[in-house]
N, C-alpha and C positions, 0 to 999 in steps of 0.2 A: 289561687295558689296551684303551682304546676302539679301534675301528676306524675307518678312515678311507675316504670313497668320494672320487673326483675326478670331475666331471661337467661335460661339456662343452657349450656351448650351454643353461646352466641358467637363463638370464633369461627364459624363457617356455617354453609348452606343455607337452611331453612330458619335458624336461629338467626345468624348474620343478616339474611334479609328481612327478618322479621324487626329488627333491632332499626334498621332504617325506615320501615314503616311506623314506629312509634316517635322516632326521632321527626319524621317529616310533619307530624302533628304536634309538636312541641312538646313530648312527653319525656320527661327524664329517665335515665336507665341507670340500672344496677346489671352489669353483664360478667355473668359467669362463664367459667371454662378452665381446662385446665392449662391452656398456654398464655401466659401473660402478654407475651409480645403482640401477639394478633389482637388480643382483647383492648391492650393500650392505643394500639394503631385505629382500631375502628372506633374506640371512644375520642379519640384525638379528631379525628377524621367529621365524627357526627356534630361533636361539641362545635368545631370551626362551621360546619356548613349550616347549622339549624340554631346555634347558639343555645344548648341545651345543656344539661349538666349529665355528665355520663362517668359513673363511676365503675371501675375494675374490681372484682372480687377472684381471685385464682384459688379453684377447689376442685377436686375430683369427687364426684358424686358416687363414683363405685366405692368411697368410702363411706362406712354407716355415720361417722361422726359429721361429714359434709354439711348437711341441712342445717343440722343446731349452729355449726360455726356461722354460717350465712345468715341465719335468722339474729343470730347474738350480734353480727356485724350491722346488721341494718337497725336493729335496736339501740346498740348503741351511739350510731351516727343519727339517730331521730329519724331514720327513712321511714315514711309510710308508703308501703307498698301497694299501689291500686291494681296493679295488673301483675299478675303472677303468670309467666310462660315456662312451663314444662316440656321444653324441647329435647334434652339430653338424652341419647339413647344411642344404642348400636346393636347390630345383629350378626350372626355368623352361620353360615350355609355349610353345614356338613349332616351326616347321619347321628342321629343322638348317641347312639352307643359309642361312638367314637369320640366325640366332642370332648375339648378339654374339661373337667370338672370346676376347676378355676374359673373359667371363662362364663360357664353357664351361671355360675353363683354372681359373677360379675353384673353380667347382663341384667338378673333377676334384681341385685341390688340397685343399679343404674334406672332401668326403666321401668321397675315396678314400686319399689321400696322408698327410693329417693324422692320420686313424684308423689306419693302417698303422704311421706313425711313431710316436703316442704308444702302442699296444700293444706295439711292438719296445722301446720304451724301459722300460716298467713291468713287461714278463712275466716277466723275469730274476728282479727282486726278489719275484716272488710265487712263483717255482718255488723261489728260495732259501730261503723262509719255509714252504713245500709247502701253500700256502693263498694264495687269491685268486681274483676272478672278474671277468673282463671281460663287460659288455653293451654288444653295437653293435647300436645301432638301424639296421636296413635297413628293408624296407617289403615290401610284399603285391607292389610293383613288382618286386621282385626274381626273380619265379618265370616272367616273360615278356619279350620286348621291347616297348618303349612308343611307338608312333609318336607323334609331337608332342612327345614329353618323351625323346627316346631318350637322350640323355646321363645324365638322371638316373636311368632304369630301368637301364642299364648299370652306374651307379656303385652303384646298390643290389643288383644281382646279383652284383657284385664283393664287398660287405659280406657279403653271404649265403655266397658261396664260401670266402671267408676263413674266415669264422668257423666253419663246419662242419669245414673242414679242420684250423684250428687245436684244434677240441673234440675232435678224433680224435688228434691229435698228443700231447695233454695227458692224455690217458687215464692214470688212476692216479696223475696227479702230486700231487693235492690241490687243481689248478688249474683251473677251469672257464671256458669260453666260451661266452656266449649270444647268439644273432641274434633280435632283437626285431623283427618284420614287421607292423606296423600297418597298415590301411586307411585310409581316408579317415578324417581324424580332426580334430578343430575346435582349429586352431592358427592362427598366423599364417603357416603357410607357404603356403595357397592364396594370399594376398596378392601375398606375394613373387614368388610364381611367376608370377602372372597368371593363374590357375588357378580362379578363382570362380563362372565361369560353364561349367565343364566338363561335359559330359554325366554324368561320374563323379561329381561332386558334386552335380548335380540328380535322377540316378536313383532312383527309388523301390525299386528292388531293392538300392540300396546302403545300409546303414546307417553314417551317418556318426558315430563313436565320439566320446565324450569323453575328453579327453587325461588325465584323472585314472583312468578305467578302464583305458586302453593302459597307463598308466605302472605301475599296481598289478599288471596281469598281467606285463608286463615283470620287475619286481622280484621278484615270488613266483616265477616261472619260473626266474630268475637264480639265487636263494637254493636253487632246488630243483635246480640244476645242470642244467637243460634245455638242450637244444642250440639247439632253435627254437621260439619261441612266436609264435604268431600269434593275435591277440585278437580274437573275434566269431566265432560260429558260421557265417555268412555267407563271411566272410573266408576261415576255414578250407575250406570247400567249394570256392570259386573258385580257390585255390591248388591243389587236388588236381586240379581240372578242367585248369588250367593246364601240370600237370606229365604227365597221363596223354593230355590230347588232343592232336591235331595242331597243331604249333607255328604252322602257317599261320593256323589258325583263332584261336588265343590271342592272335596277334599282331594281326590284325585287330579282335577285340573291344577290345581294348585302345586300338587307334586310334581307334576308334569311340567309346569313352568319353572319350578324352581331348580330342576335338573340343568347340568351343564349342555350346552349346543354343542354336539359333538362335530 
């Protein structure tokens, strides 16, 4: 029986590339995003190339009702979700004191609440089957506070913490949870966040990665049951430094990198 992966934020970037990874291994798909046209094109392309079943469900996970609607759809269609990929999310680069309150709350709903809700909905079914995997897309931002992107960094710290805790809880159940923690990646994230001119994106020290390579690393790590995947040697080195170095230093460095380059 073919397995099925449900991927949020599948219309572009890392989610788009993850869909291709699953399809390449003959895994059916439920693709979730806000834009129907992009999803349907991706579903059609992957169906034709890999002869898999690719379904589309349009939902805006910044709305609190969306996770329940997605779960109800898969239940109604008798779709067993073997792999849950919580990829949808966004960030905003600005001083917290002047950020739009509605955008802050939308970010918390999407990056934290929807991810938690979907995981809670689909985990019992995986445990019943004694098989399944959850891939939560966090970030290297999860390893230290991030001035000028304070809320985004905090949401990703939550995702990493939740994922590591669940991975421990689920030991020896046949179900795994993996946190994918990419560094700077070529996606539409920077434009939406207003982060195109950040020092982080311009620094010669940082190696901005391709979304395909990030997705492949995350997919491979999830399939091998790894708890945390950090693509890229430089990113791994920097996260070790953030963990073992003085907290004030890592916070100050993150704040400097998040400022716009003059």
